[in-house]
C-alpha positions, 0 to 999 in steps of 0.5 A, a space after each residue: 500500500 505504501 508503494 502504491 501511494 508513493 507512486 501516485 504521489 510521484 505521478 501527481 508531482 510529475 504532472 504538475 512539473 510538466 504542466 508548467 508554462 516555461 517562457 523564453 526569458 522569465 524570472 530570475 534565469 531570464 534576468 541573469 541571461 540578459 545581463 550575462 551574469 548566468 555564466 558568472 553564477 555557474 562559474 562560482 558554483 563550479 569553483 565551489 564544488 571543485 574546491 570542496 572536492 579538492 578539500 575532500 581529497 586532501 583530507 582523505 590523503 591525510 587520514 590515510 597517512 595517519 592510519 598508516 602511521 598508527 598501524 606501524 606504531 602499534 
């Protein structure tokens, strides 16, 4: 019964998304595209994600080194 209700809810929300009328330059995306700030926003988001992943790689290497040192000293 839970699966059936989940599927019905998913289908209802999917129909609501499809039914929306999307204009050519409506809302915030239109404003950003007309002022050429869209690419600035995308580049900032990409820079943040790249920095985050580089930080995770740095932390992973540091953790592996600490684990290796701990296992050697044991």
